[in-house]
PAMAR-407226 format. One record per residue: z, x, y of N, C-alpha, C in turn; residue number from 1. Coordinates in Angstrom, 1 decimal. Example, Ala and Ser with C-alpha at 12.3 -4.5 7.8 and 13.67 -1.06 7.14 Angstrom:
<atoms>
[atom [7.8; 13.2; -5.7]; [7.8; 12.3; -4.5]; [7.8; 13.2; -3.3]; 1]
[atom [7.1; 12.8; -2.2]; [7.1; 13.7; -1.1]; [7.9; 12.9; 0.0]; 2]
</atoms>
This chain:
<atoms>
[atom [3.6; 5.2; 15.9]; [3.7; 5.6; 14.5]; [2.8; 4.7; 13.7]; 1]
[atom [2.1; 5.4; 12.8]; [1.2; 4.7; 11.8]; [2.0; 4.4; 10.6]; 2]
[atom [1.7; 3.2; 10.0]; [2.4; 2.8; 8.8]; [1.4; 2.7; 7.6]; 3]
[atom [1.7; 3.4; 6.5]; [0.9; 3.3; 5.3]; [1.8; 2.7; 4.2]; 4]
[atom [1.2; 1.8; 3.5]; [1.8; 1.1; 2.3]; [1.1; 1.5; 1.1]; 5]
[atom [1.8; 2.2; 0.1]; [1.2; 2.7; -1.1]; [1.7; 1.9; -2.3]; 6]
[atom [0.8; 1.4; -3.1]; [1.2; 0.8; -4.4]; [0.7; 1.7; -5.5]; 7]
[atom [1.7; 2.3; -6.2]; [1.4; 3.3; -7.2]; [2.6; 3.3; -8.2]; 8]
[atom [2.3; 3.1; -9.5]; [3.4; 3.1; -10.5]; [3.7; 4.5; -11.0]; 9]
[atom [2.9; 5.4; -10.9]; [3.2; 6.8; -11.4]; [4.0; 7.6; -10.4]; 10]
[atom [5.2; 8.0; -10.8]; [6.1; 8.8; -9.9]; [5.5; 10.1; -9.5]; 11]
[atom [4.8; 10.8; -10.3]; [4.1; 12.0; -9.9]; [3.1; 11.8; -8.9]; 12]
[atom [2.3; 10.8; -9.0]; [1.3; 10.4; -8.0]; [1.9; 10.0; -6.7]; 13]
[atom [3.0; 9.3; -6.8]; [3.8; 9.0; -5.5]; [4.2; 10.2; -4.8]; 14]
[atom [4.7; 11.2; -5.6]; [5.2; 12.5; -5.0]; [4.0; 13.2; -4.3]; 15]
[atom [2.9; 13.2; -5.0]; [1.7; 13.9; -4.4]; [1.3; 13.3; -3.1]; 16]
[atom [1.3; 12.0; -3.1]; [0.9; 11.2; -1.9]; [1.9; 11.5; -0.8]; 17]
[atom [3.2; 11.5; -1.1]; [4.2; 11.8; -0.1]; [4.0; 13.2; 0.5]; 18]
[atom [3.7; 14.1; -0.4]; [3.5; 15.5; 0.0]; [2.3; 15.6; 1.0]; 19]
[atom [1.3; 15.0; 0.6]; [0.1; 15.0; 1.5]; [0.4; 14.4; 2.9]; 20]
[atom [1.0; 13.3; 2.9]; [1.4; 12.6; 4.1]; [2.3; 13.6; 5.0]; 21]
[atom [3.2; 14.2; 4.3]; [4.1; 15.1; 5.1]; [3.4; 16.3; 5.6]; 22]
[atom [2.4; 16.8; 4.9]; [1.6; 17.9; 5.3]; [0.7; 17.6; 6.5]; 23]
[atom [0.4; 16.4; 6.8]; [-0.4; 16.0; 7.9]; [0.3; 16.2; 9.2]; 24]
[atom [1.6; 16.3; 9.2]; [2.4; 16.5; 10.4]; [2.0; 15.5; 11.5]; 25]
[atom [1.9; 14.3; 11.1]; [1.7; 13.1; 12.0]; [2.9; 12.2; 11.9]; 26]
[atom [2.9; 11.3; 12.9]; [3.9; 10.2; 12.9]; [3.4; 9.2; 11.9]; 27]
[atom [3.8; 9.3; 10.6]; [3.3; 8.4; 9.6]; [4.6; 7.9; 8.9]; 28]
[atom [4.7; 6.6; 8.8]; [5.8; 6.0; 8.0]; [5.2; 5.5; 6.7]; 29]
[atom [5.6; 6.1; 5.6]; [5.1; 5.7; 4.3]; [6.1; 4.9; 3.5]; 30]
[atom [5.6; 3.7; 3.1]; [6.4; 2.8; 2.2]; [5.7; 2.8; 0.8]; 31]
[atom [6.5; 2.9; -0.2]; [5.9; 2.9; -1.6]; [6.5; 1.8; -2.4]; 32]
[atom [5.6; 1.1; -3.1]; [6.0; 0.1; -4.1]; [5.4; 0.4; -5.4]; 33]
[atom [6.0; -0.2; -6.5]; [5.6; 0.2; -7.9]; [4.3; -0.5; -8.4]; 34]
[atom [4.0; -1.7; -7.8]; [2.8; -2.4; -8.3]; [2.4; -3.4; -7.3]; 35]
[atom [1.3; -4.1; -7.7]; [0.7; -5.1; -6.8]; [1.6; -6.3; -6.5]; 36]
[atom [2.3; -6.7; -7.5]; [3.3; -7.9; -7.2]; [4.3; -7.5; -6.2]; 37]
[atom [4.9; -6.3; -6.4]; [5.9; -5.8; -5.5]; [5.3; -5.6; -4.1]; 38]
[atom [4.1; -5.2; -4.0]; [3.4; -5.0; -2.7]; [3.3; -6.4; -2.0]; 39]
[atom [2.9; -7.4; -2.7]; [2.8; -8.7; -2.1]; [4.2; -9.2; -1.6]; 40]
[atom [5.2; -9.0; -2.5]; [6.5; -9.4; -2.1]; [7.0; -8.7; -0.9]; 41]
[atom [6.7; -7.4; -0.8]; [7.2; -6.5; 0.3]; [6.5; -6.9; 1.6]; 42]
[atom [5.2; -7.0; 1.5]; [4.4; -7.3; 2.8]; [4.7; -8.7; 3.3]; 43]
[atom [5.0; -9.6; 2.5]; [5.3; -11.0; 2.9]; [6.5; -11.0; 3.8]; 44]
[atom [7.5; -10.1; 3.6]; [8.7; -10.1; 4.3]; [8.6; -9.4; 5.7]; 45]
[atom [7.5; -8.7; 5.9]; [7.3; -7.9; 7.1]; [6.9; -8.8; 8.3]; 46]
[atom [7.5; -8.6; 9.4]; [7.1; -9.3; 10.6]; [5.7; -8.7; 11.1]; 47]
[atom [5.0; -9.5; 11.8]; [3.6; -9.1; 12.2]; [3.5; -7.7; 12.8]; 48]
[atom [4.4; -7.3; 13.7]; [4.3; -6.0; 14.3]; [4.6; -4.8; 13.3]; 49]
[atom [5.2; -5.2; 12.2]; [5.5; -4.1; 11.2]; [4.6; -4.0; 10.1]; 50]
[atom [3.5; -4.8; 10.1]; [2.5; -4.7; 9.1]; [1.9; -3.3; 9.0]; 51]
[atom [1.5; -2.8; 7.8]; [0.9; -1.5; 7.7]; [-0.4; -1.4; 8.4]; 52]
[atom [-0.8; -0.2; 8.8]; [-2.1; 0.1; 9.4]; [-3.1; 0.4; 8.3]; 53]
[atom [-2.6; 0.8; 7.1]; [-3.4; 1.1; 5.9]; [-2.7; 0.8; 4.7]; 54]
[atom [-3.4; 0.2; 3.7]; [-2.8; 0.0; 2.4]; [-3.6; 0.8; 1.4]; 55]
[atom [-2.9; 1.5; 0.5]; [-3.6; 2.3; -0.6]; [-3.1; 1.7; -1.9]; 56]
[atom [-4.1; 1.3; -2.7]; [-3.8; 0.7; -4.0]; [-4.3; 1.5; -5.2]; 57]
[atom [-3.5; 1.7; -6.2]; [-3.9; 2.3; -7.4]; [-4.6; 1.2; -8.2]; 58]
[atom [-5.7; 1.4; -8.8]; [-6.4; 0.4; -9.6]; [-5.6; 0.0; -10.9]; 59]
[atom [-5.0; 1.1; -11.5]; [-4.4; 0.9; -12.8]; [-2.9; 0.8; -12.7]; 60]
[atom [-2.4; -0.4; -12.4]; [-1.0; -0.6; -12.3]; [-0.6; -1.8; -13.3]; 61]
[atom [0.6; -1.8; -13.8]; [1.1; -2.9; -14.6]; [1.3; -4.2; -13.7]; 62]
[atom [1.3; -5.3; -14.4]; [1.6; -6.6; -13.7]; [0.5; -7.1; -12.9]; 63]
[atom [0.0; -6.3; -11.9]; [-1.1; -6.8; -11.1]; [-1.9; -5.5; -10.7]; 64]
[atom [-3.2; -5.5; -11.2]; [-4.1; -4.4; -10.9]; [-4.4; -4.3; -9.5]; 65]
[atom [-4.9; -3.1; -9.0]; [-5.3; -2.9; -7.6]; [-6.3; -3.9; -7.2]; 66]
[atom [-7.3; -4.2; -8.0]; [-8.4; -5.1; -7.6]; [-7.9; -6.5; -7.4]; 67]
[atom [-6.9; -6.9; -8.3]; [-6.3; -8.2; -8.2]; [-5.4; -8.3; -6.9]; 68]
[atom [-4.7; -7.2; -6.6]; [-3.9; -7.2; -5.4]; [-4.8; -7.3; -4.1]; 69]
[atom [-5.9; -6.5; -4.2]; [-6.9; -6.6; -3.1]; [-7.4; -8.0; -2.9]; 70]
[atom [-7.7; -8.7; -4.0]; [-8.2; -10.1; -3.8]; [-7.2; -11.0; -3.2]; 71]
[atom [-6.0; -10.8; -3.6]; [-4.9; -11.7; -2.9]; [-4.8; -11.4; -1.5]; 72]
[atom [-4.8; -10.1; -1.1]; [-4.6; -9.7; 0.3]; [-5.8; -10.2; 1.1]; 73]
[atom [-7.0; -10.1; 0.6]; [-8.2; -10.5; 1.3]; [-8.3; -12.0; 1.5]; 74]
[atom [-7.6; -12.8; 0.6]; [-7.6; -14.2; 0.7]; [-6.7; -14.8; 1.7]; 75]
[atom [-5.9; -13.9; 2.3]; [-4.9; -14.4; 3.3]; [-5.3; -13.8; 4.7]; 76]
[atom [-5.5; -14.7; 5.6]; [-5.9; -14.3; 6.9]; [-5.0; -13.2; 7.6]; 77]
[atom [-3.8; -13.3; 7.3]; [-2.8; -12.3; 8.0]; [-3.1; -10.9; 7.6]; 78]
[atom [-3.7; -10.6; 6.5]; [-4.0; -9.3; 6.0]; [-5.4; -8.8; 6.0]; 79]
[atom [-6.3; -9.7; 6.4]; [-7.8; -9.4; 6.3]; [-8.2; -8.2; 7.1]; 80]
[atom [-7.6; -7.9; 8.2]; [-8.0; -6.8; 9.0]; [-7.4; -5.5; 8.7]; 81]
[atom [-6.5; -5.4; 7.7]; [-5.9; -4.2; 7.3]; [-6.8; -3.4; 6.4]; 82]
[atom [-7.1; -2.2; 6.8]; [-8.0; -1.4; 5.9]; [-7.2; -1.1; 4.6]; 83]
[atom [-8.0; -1.2; 3.5]; [-7.4; -1.0; 2.1]; [-8.3; 0.0; 1.4]; 84]
[atom [-7.6; 1.0; 0.8]; [-8.3; 1.9; -0.1]; [-7.8; 1.7; -1.5]; 85]
[atom [-8.8; 1.5; -2.4]; [-8.5; 1.3; -3.8]; [-9.0; 2.5; -4.6]; 86]
[atom [-8.1; 3.1; -5.4]; [-8.5; 4.3; -6.1]; [-8.0; 4.2; -7.6]; 87]
[atom [-8.5; 5.1; -8.4]; [-8.1; 5.1; -9.8]; [-7.8; 6.5; -10.2]; 88]
</atoms>
């Protein structure tokens, strides 16, 4: 099973992303958080084998923008190899 972690504050965009993932008919586990700070909190609690295979970040989020979240993730060796998509 592939794991995707989405940081998106807009509920409609979350629903669209969920719909697209469901349409892929793949074994994908999608986790959704509201912003970059929550993403950092969430991912820090995950054991190594449960880390996401892909992180998708909205650029325009409250509290911590996508680019700021990306910088934090890339500064930590544990997350450096996880592919990250930043979109607006």
